[in-house]
C-alpha atoms as one frame of an Amber mdcrd trajectory, in Angstrom:
protein
  -0.202  -0.303   0.327   1.141   3.365  -1.267  -0.944   5.020   2.322  -0.694
   3.606   5.899  -1.540   4.621   9.752   0.566   2.995  12.346  -2.068   3.112
  15.384   0.211   2.759  17.693   2.070   6.138  16.763  -0.892   7.774  14.828
   1.370   8.680  12.044   0.364   8.153   8.574   2.527   7.309   5.889   2.151
   8.483   1.965   5.133   6.671   0.106   5.460   8.021  -3.430   8.257   6.805
  -6.410  10.844   7.814  -4.142   9.277  10.146  -1.835   8.016  10.144   2.004
   5.297  12.411   3.103   4.664  12.256   7.144   2.030  13.638   9.302   0.981
  12.479  12.585  -2.220  12.517  15.221  -0.955  14.829  18.019  -2.422  14.260
  21.346  -4.224  16.888  21.267  -6.086  15.519  17.777  -4.224  18.344  15.472
  -2.492  16.304  12.468   1.015  17.857  12.672   3.620  17.762   9.860   6.589
  15.229   9.906   8.390  15.101   7.037   8.091  15.592   3.246  11.379  14.035
   1.259  13.685  11.266  -0.171  11.628   7.558   0.955  12.277   6.684   4.225
  11.632   3.677   6.362   7.988   4.138   8.419   9.833   4.817  12.214   8.594
   6.442  14.965   9.741   9.897  13.296   7.791  11.937  15.647  10.404  12.761
  17.720  11.718  15.446  15.093   8.469  17.631  15.936   9.539  21.750  17.454
   9.418  21.404  20.996   9.609  25.229  21.915  11.201  25.294  25.663  10.906
  28.524  26.321   8.155  29.965  25.058   4.856  31.956  26.391   2.654  30.672
  23.840  -1.340  30.056  23.780  -2.284  26.274  24.906  -5.252  24.537  23.775
  -8.418  25.674  23.927  -9.103  24.864  27.587  -6.256  22.657  28.395  -4.556
  24.927  30.956  -3.041  21.589  32.725  -0.852  21.093  29.736   2.566  21.880
  28.833   2.471  25.401  26.389   6.073  24.542  25.112   5.191  21.313  24.158
   1.532  21.651  22.387   1.315  24.847  21.575  -0.074  24.990  17.868   1.826
  27.306  16.801   4.792  25.591  16.751   2.748  22.351  14.759   3.941  21.732
  10.955   0.345  21.851  10.621  -1.543  20.048   7.862  -4.620  22.830   8.207
  -3.871  25.835  10.479  -6.568  27.935  11.460  -7.536  30.501  13.405  -8.467
  30.973  17.360  -6.201  28.176  19.358  -3.219  30.238  19.690  -1.916  30.090
  16.101  -0.887  33.576  15.490   0.346  32.062  11.496  -0.978  32.670   8.448
  -4.685  30.023   8.583  -5.422  28.191   5.622  -9.298  28.599   6.762 -11.113
  31.197   8.382 -15.101  30.616   8.879 -17.106  33.250  10.653 -19.769  31.613
  12.680 -23.501  32.119  13.126 -22.087  34.107  16.455 -20.249  36.196  14.820
 -16.991  34.602  15.700 -13.852  33.841  13.531 -12.624  30.637  15.404 -12.333
  27.090  14.747 -11.053  24.014  16.596 -10.412  21.145  14.070  -9.589  17.938
  15.686  -9.331  14.287  13.843 -12.474  12.592  14.261 -11.175   9.580  12.096
 -10.218   8.987   8.260 -10.575   6.307   5.049  -8.183   5.372   3.048  -9.399
   5.072  -0.553  -8.580   2.403  -3.762  -9.483   5.562  -6.084  -9.048   9.064
  -6.226 -12.914  10.839  -6.201 -13.346  13.212  -8.519 -13.926  16.253  -8.103
 -17.158  18.347  -8.741 -16.912  21.368 -11.267 -13.440  21.652 -11.183 -10.097
  19.693 -12.987  -8.124  18.083 -10.829  -5.571  15.425 -11.138  -6.869  12.002
 -11.708  -5.015   9.269  -9.391  -5.707   5.961  -6.943  -4.752   5.863  -3.863
  -6.552   8.551  -1.464  -6.083   9.374   1.804  -9.256  11.169   3.194  -8.868
  13.214   6.569 -11.891  14.106   8.485 -11.132  16.776  11.108 -14.415  18.812
  13.417 -15.219  22.321  15.560 -16.622  20.319  18.392 -18.595  23.589  18.777
 -19.868  24.690  15.681 -19.939  21.476  14.428 -17.656  23.224  10.730 -15.697
  20.250   9.223 -12.764  20.233   6.991 -12.230  16.796   4.971  -8.185  16.446
   3.599  -7.928  14.738   0.573  -4.265  13.481  -0.059  -3.251  11.491  -3.142
  -0.018   9.745  -3.961   1.253   8.032  -6.867   3.580   5.184  -7.882   4.917
   6.943 -10.340   5.791   9.969  -9.880   7.551  12.606  -7.161   4.340  14.507
  -6.455   1.509  14.614  -3.923  -1.593  16.332  -4.730  -3.777  17.734  -1.439
  -7.592  19.348  -2.139  -9.795  20.269   0.640 -13.656  20.419   0.992 -14.801
  22.368   3.759 -18.495  21.440   5.307 -21.443  22.957   7.133 -22.664  20.779
   9.686 -24.348  22.338  12.164 -27.904  23.975  12.179 -26.690  27.831  11.017
 -25.478  29.288   7.529 -21.723  30.254   8.066 -19.657  32.119   6.000 -15.852
  31.441   4.457 -13.885  34.204   4.732 -10.479  31.780   3.420 -10.979  28.561
   1.713  -6.859  27.357   0.939  -5.970  24.290  -0.340  -3.843  23.205   2.272
  -1.089  24.220   4.673   2.791  22.428   5.160   4.975  23.043   7.126   9.148
  22.536   7.381  11.304  21.946   9.786  13.381  25.277   9.137  13.166  28.754
   7.212  16.633  28.717   5.861  14.957  28.472   2.237  15.052  30.621  -0.742
  11.478  31.377  -2.482  11.153  31.085  -6.252   8.015  32.411  -8.599   7.648
  33.136 -12.024   6.554  36.218 -12.456   5.831  38.685 -15.908   3.530  40.511
 -18.621   2.501  40.213 -21.800   4.973  39.157 -24.466   7.247  38.483 -21.280
   5.496  35.475 -19.093   6.826  33.405 -16.806  10.313  35.058 -16.010  12.384
  33.780 -13.046  12.416  35.521  -9.272  14.490  33.704  -6.552  14.900  35.686
  -2.781  15.686  34.290   0.123  12.486  33.376   2.654  12.741  36.201   5.986
  10.762  36.167   9.332   7.440  37.445   8.368   5.254  35.936   5.045   6.700
  35.819   1.006   3.967  35.891  -0.961   2.892  35.844  -4.452  -1.302  36.020
  -5.972  -3.636  37.513  -8.648  -5.980  39.348  -7.989  -7.400  39.274 -11.720
 -10.319  36.476 -11.731  -7.661  34.576 -13.947  -4.319  33.176 -13.152  -2.282
  35.693 -14.965   0.701  36.636 -16.723   1.875  38.777 -13.969   2.200  36.018
 -11.949   2.183  31.987 -12.092  -0.119  29.957  -9.777   2.991  28.172  -8.448
   6.257  28.505  -6.174   9.167  26.098  -5.415  11.213  26.721  -1.779  14.453
  26.157  -2.646  17.337  24.590  -0.331  19.829  27.875  -0.230  22.187  27.564
  -3.614  20.010  24.554  -5.231  20.433  24.005  -9.019  19.636  22.398 -11.954
  20.994  19.378 -10.728  22.010  19.492  -7.118  19.736  20.439  -3.524  16.532
  20.188  -1.682  13.248  21.921  -3.264   9.637  21.679  -3.256   7.596  22.723
  -5.550   3.447  24.245  -5.718   1.622  24.058  -8.381  -2.139  25.696  -8.178
  -4.770  23.601 -10.411  -6.504  26.731 -10.487  -7.695  29.483 -12.941  -8.841
  32.453 -11.028  -7.451  34.276  -8.031  -5.270  33.165  -6.213  -2.510  33.404
  -3.001   0.446  31.133  -2.472   2.446  32.256   0.973   5.183  31.052   2.932
   6.014  32.482   6.368   8.907  32.137   8.730   7.809  32.038  11.773   9.917
  33.974  14.997  11.254  30.608  15.965  12.561  29.992  12.530  10.348  26.997
  11.074   8.408  27.755   7.833   5.076  27.000   6.733   3.712  27.209   2.891
   0.180  27.575   2.374  -2.246  29.305  -0.600  -5.725  28.229  -2.684  -8.457
  30.857  -3.714  -7.090  34.360  -2.745  -9.278  35.523   0.180  -8.867  39.083
  -0.810 -12.410  39.660  -1.929 -14.021  36.864  -1.646 -16.232  35.145   0.952
 -18.451  32.193   0.788 -21.760  31.658   2.621 -22.541  28.070   3.617 -26.189
  27.290   4.389 -26.371  23.970   6.897 -25.545  21.365   5.510 -23.471  22.458
   2.437 -19.617  22.390   1.178 -17.185  23.904  -0.714 -14.446  22.459  -2.514
 -10.846  24.016  -3.043  -8.880  23.510  -5.932  -6.033  21.146  -5.899  -2.760
  21.909  -5.027   0.257  19.672  -6.700   3.164  19.352  -4.375   6.563  17.882
  -5.904   9.833  17.045  -4.171  13.508  16.737  -5.566  16.805  15.918  -4.284
  17.757  16.419  -7.215  17.429  20.016  -8.082  15.152  22.444 -10.208  15.187
  19.750 -12.609  14.175  17.136 -10.319  11.505  19.252  -9.551  10.673  20.146
 -13.304  10.931  16.720 -14.400   8.397  14.935 -11.765   5.689  18.048 -12.565
   5.763  16.922 -16.218   5.535  13.367 -15.453   2.347  13.963 -13.140   1.220
  16.380 -15.498   1.194  13.887 -18.913   0.029  11.058 -17.068  -2.479  12.420
 -14.269  -3.836  15.490 -15.938  -3.928  16.437 -19.619  -5.653  14.273 -22.013
  -4.841  10.945 -22.395  -6.043  11.243 -25.666  -3.710  13.930 -26.775  -1.209
  13.828 -24.346   1.548  11.404 -26.825  -0.376  11.783 -30.006   0.952  13.899
 -33.353   0.438  17.799 -32.513  -1.292  19.824 -35.529   1.423  21.297 -36.907
  -0.149  24.447 -37.791   0.477  27.620 -40.042  -1.404  30.125 -38.710  -2.775
  33.721 -40.467  -2.552  35.858 -37.838   1.236  37.421 -38.383   0.355  37.176
 -42.547  -2.743  39.178 -42.937  -4.026  40.145 -38.715  -8.022  40.553 -39.599
  -6.825  42.035 -43.474  -7.871  38.691 -45.726 -10.556  37.747 -47.924 -11.155
  33.876 -49.602  -8.402  34.292 -51.798  -5.818  35.851 -49.682  -6.738  32.464
 -47.410  -6.510  30.200 -50.302  -3.011  31.471 -51.258  -2.033  30.773 -47.789
  -3.017  27.704 -48.123  -1.636  27.195 -51.312   1.704  28.284 -49.908   1.624
  25.541 -47.067   0.547  22.509 -49.454   4.155  19.961 -49.713   5.632  21.660
 -46.330   4.896  19.020 -43.886   2.704  21.353 -42.328  -1.015  19.547 -41.715
  -3.433  22.295 -40.827  -4.165  25.720 -41.326  -6.053  27.689 -39.038  -8.162
  30.985 -39.262  -7.556  33.302 -36.558  -9.252  36.725 -35.833 -11.671  38.371
 -38.103 -13.790  35.589 -39.732 -17.129  36.276 -37.777 -19.592  39.211 -37.541
 -19.108  42.940 -38.277 -15.150  41.784 -37.397 -12.253  44.298 -39.560 -10.984
  45.895 -36.463 -10.194  44.572 -32.736 -13.545  47.016 -31.644 -16.508  44.848
 -33.299 -17.888  41.066 -33.727 -17.032  39.603 -30.097 -20.053  37.671 -29.152
 -21.893  37.265 -32.532 -19.990  33.558 -33.754 -21.658  34.258 -37.199 -19.398
  33.664 -40.429 -18.501  37.124 -41.606 -19.621  36.582 -45.580 -18.617  39.765
 -47.040 -15.154  38.638 -46.298 -15.620  34.849 -46.787 -17.845  34.497 -49.961
 -19.631  30.890 -49.370 -19.034  31.114 -45.523 -16.130  28.292 -44.117 -17.304
  25.856 -46.305 -15.344  27.299 -49.620 -12.050  27.599 -47.641 -12.473  24.652
 -45.276 -12.763  22.482 -48.544  -9.969  23.681 -49.983  -7.582  23.226 -47.145
  -9.006  19.933 -47.538  -8.053  19.375 -50.925  -4.429  20.210 -50.040  -4.082
  17.651 -47.605  -4.765  19.545 -44.329  -6.875  19.896 -41.306  -8.713  23.081
 -40.471  -8.923  25.311 -37.238 -10.286  28.333 -36.461 -10.330  30.986 -33.801
 -12.888  32.353 -31.180 -12.932  33.965 -28.090 -16.047  32.861 -26.081 -15.515
  34.629 -23.027 -15.964  38.098 -24.694 -18.168  40.993 -26.264 -17.377  43.967
 -27.935 -20.078  47.100 -27.532 -20.319  46.959 -30.753 -21.689  43.749 -31.301
 -25.506  42.170 -31.688 -25.241  40.048 -28.788 -24.476  43.098 -26.647 -26.765
  45.206 -28.057 -29.693  42.675 -27.469 -28.053  41.849 -23.867 -25.933  44.368
 -22.271 -26.547  42.761 -18.755 -24.687  40.069 -20.192 -21.437  42.260 -19.736
 -19.409  42.138 -16.014 -20.672  45.731 -15.014 -21.666  47.387 -11.639 -25.521
  49.360 -11.484 -24.697  53.015 -12.132 -20.686  52.668 -12.864 -19.124  52.949
 -16.025 -17.276  50.128 -17.253 -13.488  50.040 -17.916 -12.410  48.898 -21.722
 -10.137  46.454 -22.114  -8.499  45.600 -26.054 -12.276  47.828 -26.721 -13.978
  44.344 -24.949 -15.886  43.485 -21.423 -15.672  40.033 -20.145 -18.829  37.722
 -20.528 -20.849  36.955 -17.134 -20.036  33.039 -16.694 -21.433  33.164 -13.699
 -24.862  33.205 -15.306 -26.801  30.039 -16.630 -27.895  31.956 -19.479 -24.597
  33.562 -20.233 -22.499  29.990 -20.148 -25.832  28.568 -22.627 -25.118  31.231
 -25.015 -21.702  30.472 -25.362 -21.655  27.017 -25.429 -25.102  27.135 -28.452
 -23.464  29.745 -30.364 -19.640  28.013 -30.582 -21.092  24.303 -30.619 -23.372
  25.805 -33.515 -20.099  26.466 -35.646 -18.092  23.398 -34.424 -21.304  21.251
 -35.581 -22.186  22.861 -38.448 -18.264  22.876 -39.891 -15.150  20.204 -40.395
 -13.132  21.320 -37.557 -10.055  19.808 -36.303  -8.420  22.172 -34.073 -10.019
  25.071 -31.980  -7.457  28.211 -30.341  -9.065  29.514 -27.763  -8.151  33.053
 -26.314  -9.041  35.635 -23.868  -7.215  38.511 -24.305  -8.385  40.116 -21.403
  -8.997  40.720 -17.246 -12.068  40.898 -14.922 -11.973  44.408 -13.799 -15.667
  44.780 -12.219 -16.593  41.578  -9.854 -19.843  41.715  -9.787 -22.752  39.428
 -11.520 -26.497  40.984 -12.087 -28.864  39.879 -10.007 -26.666  37.876  -7.766
 -27.498  38.446  -4.052 -25.516  41.701  -2.700 -24.592  39.623   0.300 -23.118
  36.738  -2.303 -21.034  38.920  -4.498 -17.687  37.995  -2.691 -18.053  34.892
  -4.411 -17.631  36.324  -7.488 -14.334  35.083  -8.749 -14.670  31.767  -7.918
 -17.984  31.411  -9.637 -16.332  32.815 -13.197 -13.744  29.756 -12.748 -16.635
  27.029 -12.294 -18.672  28.707 -14.906 -15.689  28.618 -17.118 -14.520  25.173
 -16.518 -18.554  24.413 -17.365 -18.382  25.853 -20.807 -15.222  24.015 -21.281
 -16.730  20.399 -20.248 -19.818  21.337 -22.599 -17.644  22.473 -25.663 -14.501
  20.237 -25.463 -15.320  17.328 -23.352 -17.931  16.821 -26.302 -16.046  17.522
 -29.081 -13.280  14.688 -28.461 -12.377  14.835 -31.932 -11.552  18.753 -31.585
  -7.722  19.497 -30.551  -7.949  22.865 -28.812  -5.289  24.971 -28.004  -5.734
  27.684 -24.809  -4.462  30.954 -25.812  -4.822  34.321 -23.397  -3.735  37.543
 -24.845  -0.855  34.991 -25.607   0.145  33.363 -22.341  -1.735  34.995 -19.636
  -4.105  32.245 -18.434  -0.981  28.798 -18.267  -1.994  27.052 -15.161  -2.568
  23.436 -14.496  -6.905  23.800 -14.120  -6.642  25.235 -18.399  -4.787  22.119
 -19.321  -6.960  19.423 -18.393  -9.061  20.919 -20.990  -5.925  22.348 -23.367
  -3.103  19.824 -24.395  -1.182  22.945 -25.190  -1.274  26.332 -24.541   0.120
  29.486 -26.604   3.246  30.416 -24.458   3.709  33.675 -25.539   2.655  36.670
 -28.153   6.185  37.169 -28.166   7.629  35.002 -30.573  11.105  36.285 -30.949
  13.611  33.255 -30.593  15.573  35.700 -28.514  13.272  36.421 -25.857  11.326
  32.653 -26.286  14.858  31.153 -24.595  13.792  33.063 -21.480   9.849  32.806
 -21.816   9.835  28.945 -22.312  12.615  28.368 -19.970  10.887  29.437 -17.037
   7.532  27.412 -18.563   9.409  24.578 -18.345   9.793  24.618 -14.306   6.906
  23.567 -14.106   4.992  22.373 -17.429   6.189  19.596 -19.947   7.291  21.385
 -23.077   4.456  19.455 -25.105   2.367  22.374 -23.031   4.205  24.782 -25.133
   2.524  26.365 -28.148   5.849  27.905 -30.005   5.824  28.954 -33.674   8.171
  29.980 -36.381   7.716  33.754 -36.822   8.722  36.223 -39.610  11.575  38.189
 -39.377  12.330  41.599 -37.941   9.919  39.968 -35.601   6.475  41.682 -34.973
   6.944  42.405 -31.360  10.847  42.801 -30.982  11.880  44.257 -34.423  14.840
  41.648 -33.933  16.360  39.461 -36.695  17.434  35.902 -36.044  17.999  33.220
 -38.456  15.299  31.308 -39.722  17.405  27.780 -38.304  17.598  29.345 -34.928
  13.410  30.342 -34.990  12.770  27.015 -36.020  14.703  25.390 -33.108  13.894
  27.474 -30.722  10.048  27.258 -31.397  10.612  23.014 -31.359  11.225  22.727
 -27.831   7.193  22.758 -27.679   4.249  21.778 -30.527   6.064  23.661 -32.932
   3.711  25.497 -35.907   4.521  28.232 -37.974   2.925  31.944 -37.473   3.583
  34.075 -40.901   2.781  34.861 -44.664   3.871  31.392 -46.335   3.415  33.083
 -49.559   6.348  35.117 -49.162   9.164  32.519 -48.753  11.951  32.234 -50.947
  12.061  28.349 -52.591  15.277  28.242 -50.544  13.070  29.041 -47.180  10.300
  27.118 -48.874  12.572  23.585 -48.720  14.284  25.164 -45.079  10.065  24.826
 -43.846  10.240  20.813 -45.224  12.664  20.419 -43.696  12.504  21.428 -40.366
   8.894  20.052 -40.077  10.583  16.858 -41.043  13.506  17.238 -38.331  10.596
  17.924 -35.496   8.816  14.218 -36.866  11.921  12.886 -35.765  11.872  14.027
 -32.310   8.432  15.185 -31.631   8.032  12.420 -29.103  10.918  13.835 -27.156
   9.626  16.742 -26.831   5.667  15.282 -25.999   7.180  12.448 -23.706  10.632
  12.594 -22.858  12.627  13.776 -19.778  13.648  17.563 -19.601  17.859  18.580
 -18.887  17.499  22.214 -18.640  21.457  22.815 -18.967  22.769  26.716 -20.037
  20.292  29.053 -18.326  19.947  31.740 -21.095  18.619  34.488 -17.940  22.778
  34.319 -16.468  24.895  34.168 -19.573  25.577  33.929 -23.270  24.333  30.488
 -23.912  21.339  28.571 -23.565  21.169  24.781 -23.621  18.334  22.021 -22.841
  18.506  18.440 -23.181  15.602  16.511 -23.874  15.894  12.498 -23.072  13.979
   9.588 -23.976  12.275   7.556 -21.343  14.596   4.689 -22.067  17.232   6.327
 -22.544  17.753   4.849 -26.373  18.122   8.523 -28.069  18.229  11.996 -26.824
  18.369  15.220 -28.263  20.679  18.551 -27.239  20.641  22.084 -28.756  22.944
  25.018 -27.735  22.103  28.277 -28.291  24.862  31.480 -28.307  23.841  34.784
 -28.108  26.524  36.648 -29.184  29.474  36.447 -31.141  32.408  36.906 -29.399
  35.760  37.130 -30.992  38.413  34.676 -31.114  36.292  33.095 -28.261  36.764
  30.417 -25.739  35.648  26.762 -26.133  31.712  26.298 -25.684  31.415  22.772
 -24.455  28.519  20.958 -23.012  28.202  18.097 -21.180  25.155  16.417 -21.790
  23.015  15.406 -19.291  20.506  12.186 -17.941  22.102   9.617 -20.339  22.827
   6.135 -19.579  26.621   5.788 -18.479  27.115   2.023 -19.885  25.192   2.740
 -23.090  27.495   3.893 -26.153  25.577   6.556 -28.077  26.110   7.506 -31.979
  26.082  11.318 -32.318  25.722  11.763 -36.380  26.060  15.542 -36.157  29.626
  14.463 -34.701  30.712  11.055 -35.927  31.045  10.118 -33.106  30.280   7.226
 -30.882  30.998   7.706 -27.236  29.473   5.803 -23.924  27.020   7.722 -22.320
  29.443   8.681 -18.784  32.061   9.867 -21.138  29.451  12.367 -22.979  28.341
  13.316 -19.462  31.606  14.243 -17.977  33.403  15.063 -21.008  31.209  16.750
 -23.194  31.338  18.096 -26.660  32.960  21.148 -27.792  30.033  23.096 -29.794
  31.409  24.958 -33.214  29.035  28.156 -33.769  28.505  29.483 -37.168  29.409
  32.879 -37.049  26.860  35.686 -36.432  25.014  36.216 -33.435  21.579  34.207
 -32.657  23.229  30.854 -33.293  22.255  27.011 -33.164  23.992  24.091 -32.566
  21.942  20.746 -32.462  22.677  17.136 -31.985  21.333  13.737 -31.731  21.965
  10.817 -29.711  21.122   6.987 -31.486  21.914   4.208 -28.066  24.110   1.191
 -30.135
């Protein structure tokens, strides 16, 4: 069994692939964290618990007979921290009871070990097997919490969530409802997060933990490009290959918070979930509230080990198994070629130019519907603009099929323009507050997904297009954040439920559109990569990583993204030069190589390519076909960090170690530079590998310890590529 309970010591042991997560029910009845790390034996490790010998903290409620230094909850590694028992750290839950007090005393009342992980209600989550269900309850209010822990025999992750339930006779209000707490024995760690903005998503920031709280959050009703719903707590000085790392990835797409707190005693606690800013949730008697899932990864092999744990977990237990290892659409998107200025003839010319290049999917982006010629009109009116597309979608779809390709289409289902038939008929469908002028963003408003009638309209409108046309691929966009968190018609006392209800509404329309069209491949997009989170990956096997397609910029964007998300989740396109976002010119080969560290495609005007460039596209798509399974299923090893030097290099290694691929990128040419030598990673030491680019056969041990010299071509932004084939 992966989950065991020692009745004598009251210790729970949760054993994953190579990790152990352990906690116990202490003598008071609180679940107290003991250990998370590499696999250990089932020893009585309660001897490690914190004891504050000179502390003047409070004892548990009503227990003046106890030694405060021994049993104060303020020193426990709480599995679920709460307020009102002498614990002054960040609580995971705060409930306002019918009396008006905001106190809880959640004690252990029992547990179950389930053979299969129960499916969450209305939210995406990891699938899984053996699951511990821990029951806690407040004896006074009957408010309770059910803590779920799922372990994985082939991944070094633990999935956690909480269901809060009102077992009393009166209504209560949740003022905070986080997904977890987890204690750490020391605060001598660093805090790593992914920050950014449009076209500069998921940049790495790393700072020391300090006494007090270090936190990140989003208040945007989306996970956001500003801060991704992920943190890592790392041993000081941890590298890609060495050091202890704890990763925390929230499976959620709305406003969130993740925090690490160091106490005066030097211990640390990590907690987080739904952002409690502008949040409350009313629970009537007998009702419950389920939190989003947190996925906790552990590695003693640095950030690289943590990343591979997340990648394996998400590819195996989160992303749709129908698509996770299957060939991805190799698309050409018309956006940067035409923007909204197109007609049948232009699209047909682009499709003709794509034929025979290895590109297998033609995608029509924004501008095909309603009165959509600029970005100030048409959103919400999912009816073909026949002034642009004579004969509707059928003519262009038929032509694309004749050229041997699939057809894809762009939508932005959650949005509406003021200049649209939908808004003129239903202005109340847009999110706005009474008597207040709404904020505009990209000339558009966000539709109120908390309302069933709005969701029904979206589902019916999108399904009609998908059902009436042969569409194999959909790009689902989301180009602005919510600014007015208000829903017309909802009880004024329950308006602080808005952000979470929006997420539930989003998941509902995804279930009803995406999961009812299993043959259609859906790609997520949110003004580029502004809603790149695990919950979206549940519905979208890949997500448009950034609107910035510049190869140089993408090295950092894709590097940061890969800390949590597998390469297969990243949609990465080759675009034109000078680049539309930066004006930079990089070699065609470099653009292709960087884009192929993900689900690749093209975002340029193929009609303007020279014969040599068309030949290059055919070679690029053929090369990608050879290594696609490495991208989709291989182990990633980040070797050179593009944020710290002149080089960026990554290796992909097959799970069976029989093949591998190495890309080395040099930003700038340096005159008379020293030789760049790259030591390969992830190979099998005693296997000999043939490297065709060097006409070399050598052992994995040699290639990883001696490495290979890299003779770059002249010029800036150049790449060298190597393949490794087991002999």
